C-alpha positions in Angstrom: -10.7 -30.9 -0.9 -7.4 -29.1 -1.3 -6.2 -26.2 0.8 -3.7 -23.6 0.0 -0.1 -24.6 0.5 1.5 -21.4 1.6 5.4 -21.4 1.4 5.6 -19.3 4.5 4.0 -22.2 6.5 6.9 -24.2 7.9 7.5 -26.9 10.5 9.1 -26.0 13.8 12.2 -27.8 15.0 10.1 -30.2 17.0 8.2 -31.2 13.8 4.9 -29.8 15.1 3.1 -27.3 13.0 2.4 -24.1 14.9 -1.0 -22.5 15.0 0.4 -19.6 13.0 1.5 -21.9 10.2 -1.8 -23.7 10.2 -3.6 -20.4 9.7 -1.6 -19.7 6.5 -3.5 -22.6 4.9 -6.8 -20.9 5.6 -6.1 -17.3 4.5 -7.6 -17.8 1.1 -11.0 -18.0 2.8 -11.8 -21.5 1.4 -13.6 -23.6 4.0 -12.0 -26.9 4.8 -12.3 -29.7 7.4 -9.9 -31.1 9.9 -9.3 -34.0 7.5 -8.3 -31.6 4.7 -5.7 -30.0 7.0 -4.4 -33.4 8.2 -4.0 -34.5 4.6 -2.3 -31.3 3.6 0.1 -30.9 6.5 0.9 -34.6 7.2 0.3 -33.9 10.9 -1.7 -36.1 13.2 -5.4 -35.5 13.8 -4.6 -34.7 17.5 -2.0 -32.0 16.5 -4.3 -30.4 13.9 -7.3 -30.4 16.3 -5.2 -28.8 19.0 -3.9 -26.0 16.8 -7.2 -25.4 15.1 -9.0 -25.2 18.5 -6.4 -22.5 19.5 -7.2 -20.5 16.4 -10.9 -20.8 17.0 -10.5 -19.7 20.6 -8.6 -16.6 19.3 -11.4 -15.8 16.9 -9.1 -16.1 13.8 -10.9 -19.2 12.5 -14.6 -19.9 12.6 -16.8 -22.8 12.0 -18.8 -22.4 8.8 -21.1 -25.3 8.6 -20.7 -28.9 7.6 -19.2 -30.7 4.7 -21.6 -32.9 2.6 -22.0 -36.2 4.4 -20.4 -39.3 2.9 -22.1 -41.6 5.4 -22.0 -41.0 9.1 -21.6 -37.7 10.9 -20.8 -34.7 8.6 -17.4 -33.1 9.2 -17.3 -29.5 10.4 -15.8 -27.0 8.0 -13.5 -24.1 9.1 -12.5 -20.9 7.5 -10.4 -17.8 8.3 -12.4 -15.1 10.0 -11.3 -11.7 8.6 -13.5 -9.9 11.1 -11.7 -11.2 14.2 -9.7 -8.0 14.6 -9.1 -4.7 12.9 -6.2 -2.6 11.6 -5.7 1.1 11.3 -4.4 2.4 7.9 -3.0 5.9 7.6 -2.0 7.4 4.3 -0.2 10.7 4.7 0.4 13.0 1.7 1.7 16.5 1.4 -1.7 18.2 1.7 -4.1 15.4 2.7 -4.2 12.3 4.9 -6.7 9.5 4.6 -7.4 7.3 7.6 -9.2 3.9 7.5 -10.2 1.1 9.8 -10.1 -2.2 8.0 -10.8 -5.8 8.8 -8.1 -8.5 8.4 -9.3 -9.1 4.9 -8.3 -5.5 4.0 -12.0 -4.4 3.6 -12.6 -0.8 4.7 -15.0 -0.5 7.6 -14.9 3.3 7.7 -12.5 6.0 6.5 -11.9 9.7 6.9 -10.1 12.3 4.7 -8.4 15.3 6.4 -6.3 18.3 5.3 -2.7 18.3 6.5 0.4 20.5 5.9 3.4 18.2 5.7 5.8 21.1 5.1 5.2 22.2 8.7 7.0 19.1 10.0 5.9 15.7 11.5 5.1 16.7 15.0 2.2 19.1 14.3 0.9 16.8 11.6 1.0 13.6 13.6 -0.7 15.3 16.6 -3.7 16.0 14.3 -3.6 12.7 12.4 -3.3 10.5 15.5 -6.1 12.3 17.3 -8.4 11.9 14.3 -7.3 8.2 14.0 -8.3 7.6 17.6 -11.7 9.2 17.0 -12.3 7.2 13.9 -11.3 3.9 15.6 -13.5 4.7 18.6 -16.4 5.3 16.2 -16.4 1.7 15.2 -16.6 0.4 18.8 -13.6 -1.9 18.0 -10.7 0.0 19.5 -9.9 -3.0 21.8 -9.6 -5.2 18.7 -6.9 -3.2 17.1 -4.1 -5.5 15.8 -1.7 -3.0 14.3 -1.2 0.2 12.4 0.0 0.6 8.8 1.3 4.0 7.7 2.4 5.6 4.4 4.4 8.8 4.4 5.6 11.2 1.7 9.3 10.7 2.6 11.9 7.9 2.4 11.8 5.7 5.5 14.2 3.1 6.9 11.6 0.3 7.3 13.6 -1.5 9.9 13.9 1.4 12.2 11.1 3.7 11.2 13.4 6.7 10.9 13.1 9.2 8.0 16.2 8.9 5.8 15.2 10.9 2.7 13.2 14.1 2.9 14.7 16.5 0.3 11.2 18.0 -0.3 10.3 18.0 3.4 13.5 18.8 5.3 11.8 19.1 8.7 11.0 15.4 8.5 14.6 14.2 8.2 15.8 11.9 10.9 12.4 11.8 12.6 11.5 8.5 14.4 8.0 7.9 13.0 7.6 4.4 14.4 8.3 5.4 18.0 5.8 8.3 17.8 3.0 6.2 16.3 3.7 3.2 18.5 3.4 5.4 21.6 -0.1 6.5 20.5 -1.5 3.0 20.1 0.8 0.5 21.8 0.5 -1.8 18.8 2.8 -3.0 16.0 3.5 -0.3 13.4 4.6 -0.9 9.8 5.7 2.1 7.8 6.6 2.6 4.1 6.8 5.4 1.6 3.2 6.4 0.5 3.8 5.6 -3.2 4.9 2.1 -2.4 1.7 1.5 -0.5 -0.3 3.1 -3.3 1.3 0.6 -5.7 0.3 -2.2 -3.3 -3.2 -0.9 -3.3 -3.4 -0.6 -7.0 -2.2 -4.1 -7.7 -4.8 -5.5 -5.3 -7.5 -3.9 -7.5 -6.2 -5.6 -10.6 -6.6 -9.2 -11.8 -4.4 -11.8 -10.0 -2.6 -12.5 -13.2 -1.1 -9.0 -13.2 2.2 -9.5 -11.3 4.4 -6.6 -12.5 3.4 -3.0 -12.2 4.8 0.5 -12.1 2.8 3.1 -10.2 3.4 6.8 -11.0 2.0 9.4 -8.6 1.5 12.8 -10.1 0.7 15.3 -7.4 2.4 18.3 -6.0 5.6 16.2 -6.2 6.5 13.2 -8.3 7.0 9.7 -7.0 6.8 6.1 -8.2 6.6 2.6 -6.9 7.5 -0.8 -8.5 5.8 -4.1 -8.0 7.5 -7.3 -9.2 5.9 -10.6 -8.6 3.2 -8.7 -6.7 5.8 -7.5 -4.2 7.1 -4.0 -3.7 10.7 -3.5 -4.9 12.4 -1.4 -2.2 16.1 -1.5 -3.0 18.9 -1.4 -0.4 17.6 1.8 1.3 14.0 1.7 0.2 14.6 4.2 -2.6 13.9 2.0 -5.6 11.6 3.6 -8.2 12.5 7.2 -7.5 11.6 8.7 -10.8 11.4 12.3 -9.6 15.2 12.7 -9.8 15.7 11.2 -13.3 17.7 13.7 -15.3 15.8 15.7 -18.0 18.0 16.5 -20.9 16.7 20.0 -21.8 16.6 21.4 -18.2 19.2 22.9 -16.0 16.8 24.0 -13.2 18.0 23.4 -9.7 16.1 20.9 -7.6 15.6 20.9 -3.9 17.8 17.7 -3.8 20.8 19.8 -4.8 21.0 18.4 -8.3 20.0 20.1 -11.6 17.6 19.1 -14.3 15.5 16.7 -12.2 12.1 15.6 -13.6 10.6 16.9 -10.3 11.5 20.5 -11.3 9.8 20.5 -14.7 6.9 18.0 -14.4 5.7 17.8 -10.8 2.4 19.4 -9.9 4.1 22.2 -8.0 6.2 23.0 -11.0 3.3 23.0 -13.4 1.2 25.2 -11.1 4.1 27.7 -11.0 4.3 27.7 -14.8 0.5 28.3 -15.1 0.6 31.0 -12.4 2.9 33.1 -14.5 0.1 33.2 -17.1 -2.8 33.4 -14.6 -2.0 34.3 -11.0 -5.3 33.0 -9.8 -4.0 29.4 -10.4 -2.6 28.3 -7.0 -3.2 24.5 -6.8 -3.0 21.4 -8.9 -6.8 21.0 -8.9 -7.0 24.6 -10.4 -4.7 23.5 -13.2 -6.6 20.3 -13.8 -9.9 22.2 -13.9 -8.6 24.5 -16.6 -7.4 21.4 -18.6 -10.8 19.8 -18.4 -12.4 23.1 -19.5 -10.2 23.0 -22.6 -7.9 25.9 -21.8 -5.2 25.9 -24.5 -2.4 27.2 -22.3 -3.1 24.7 -19.5 -3.3 21.9 -22.0 0.0 22.9 -23.5 1.7 22.8 -20.0 0.2 19.4 -19.2 1.1 18.1 -22.6 4.8 19.1 -22.2 4.8 17.5 -18.8 3.4 14.3 -20.4 6.2 14.3 -22.9 8.9 14.5 -20.2 7.1 11.9 -18.0 6.7 9.5 -20.9 10.4 9.8 -21.9 11.5 9.0 -18.3 8.9 6.2 -18.0 10.1 4.6 -21.1 13.4 3.7 -19.3 11.4 2.0 -16.5 9.4 0.1 -19.1 12.5 -1.2 -20.8 14.2 -2.2 -17.6 11.2 -3.7 -15.8 8.9 -4.8 -18.6 5.7 -4.4 -16.4 2.3 -5.5 -17.5 0.7 -2.3 -16.4 1.7 1.3 -15.7 -0.8 3.0 -13.4 -1.0 6.8 -13.4 -2.4 8.2 -10.2 -2.5 11.4 -8.2 -4.4 14.6 -8.7 -2.8 15.4 -12.1 -4.1 12.1 -13.5 -7.5 13.8 -13.4 -6.3 15.8 -16.4 -7.1 12.8 -18.5 -6.2 12.3 -22.1 -4.2 15.5 -22.7 -1.7 14.0 -20.2 -2.2 10.3 -20.7 -2.1 10.3 -24.5 1.2 12.1 -24.5 2.7 9.7 -21.9 1.6 6.7 -23.9 3.0 8.2 -27.2 6.4 8.9 -25.6 6.6 5.5 -24.0 5.8 3.8 -27.3 8.3 6.1 -29.2 11.2 5.6 -26.7 10.8 2.1 -25.2 11.6 -1.1 -27.1 8.7 -2.6 -28.9 9.1 -5.9 -27.1 8.5 -4.2 -23.8 5.4 -2.3 -24.9 3.7 -5.1 -26.9 1.5 -6.1 -24.0 1.8 -2.9 -21.9 -1.2 -1.1 -20.6 -1.0 2.5 -19.3 -4.1 3.2 -17.3 -5.4 5.6 -14.6 -5.7 4.5 -11.0 -8.3 1.8 -10.3 -8.5 2.1 -6.5 -9.2 5.9 -6.9 -8.2 7.8 -3.8 -8.1 4.8 -1.5 -5.0 3.0 -2.9 -2.8 4.3 -0.1 -5.0 3.1 2.8 -5.6 -0.2 1.0 -1.8 -0.6 0.7 -1.2 0.4 4.3 -3.8 -2.1 5.5 -2.2 -4.8 3.4 1.3 -3.9 4.9 0.2 -4.3 8.5 -2.0 -7.3 7.8 1.0 -9.1 6.4 2.7 -8.5 9.7 -0.3 -9.3 11.9 -1.0 -12.6 10.1 2.6 -13.8 9.9 3.0 -17.1 11.7 5.1 -15.7 14.5 2.6 -12.9 15.1 -0.3 -15.3 15.2 1.5 -17.5 17.6 2.2 -14.6 19.9 -1.5 -13.6 19.8 -2.7 -17.1 20.4 -0.4 -17.5 23.4 -1.7 -14.2 24.8 -5.3 -15.4 24.5 -4.4 -18.7 26.1 -2.6 -17.0 29.0 -5.5 -14.6 29.5 -7.9 -17.6 29.6 -5.8 -19.4 32.1 -5.4 -16.4 34.4 -8.9 -15.1 34.0 
């Protein structure tokens, strides 16, 4: 039987495979025997047995029965145990935050949606979000098993430091140390990224494995987009890759909060469309109000959404030409407007992008629905928690606790 040969699994300087490296070969969930691991790694039976015993003692690997006997005593089969620990996923948007407790396989155990007001700044918001996160975690009875926290935020973040480096739409967030604040609440590793990047991660996890290249466009009160190439997020040098909201619109000279003029954000974001509709009907105060009118067939609301689709499609065509994705996923509350928006986006992409880039392109609505952000956040922190060095640290802590206990 073969096991996965993960390229991140490497030999240490001494030539002995670490427990963390060995775990990488089991993360696909396929059971295997010690003999399978010996054959794959080229390590001695003694070395494999020792590292495998460490992983079993840490709960990260479990015995899952016996292999068919070929004569003699059947061999024990082992597999990754995704329920060994849990992670907390937090997806913060401008108006709502979704919290979720997940296992190490990224499966949601429980989640909670709450209203937030990002424009008030990070302190007040995080006080509420972190308090609710503790409550949600405690409700599972597994708070002591927390391995780490993954967080998505509606601002640009320096992923190495956890500081906010771009917050043109939420100026009170600029410079804030998100990682320090969240780490102090949980005393666990914290991984942070822009919310739309994590939504892109969540969306590609819901698509077939052969889909490797994707653009995710979030249409909500503000515009944002994330890029996946080779099933990995493209961040750019400062984490700002894929920032479609400040693409220049040819027929607009409206001033944007970023200080530039004619940005797509000013004419096609949810906030901009609501403002346009409010001039016609002052009772319209939110994106969902506008979407409701569209779905009811209101001509003026449909015209506003259609014009936004034209501008979004024109901007998206450039992305399609440059990146040649297999799929463009449209998410966010405005995606609920359906065909009046989507058909115009599709038409403009087809009209403006080169035919070779659109020949196999699909433009679809979000598959992970409203949980893409927490799925992406859990994936982000799970990658860290299950990295070989993190696994080795955890195994060593378990071993030391056993020796001193």
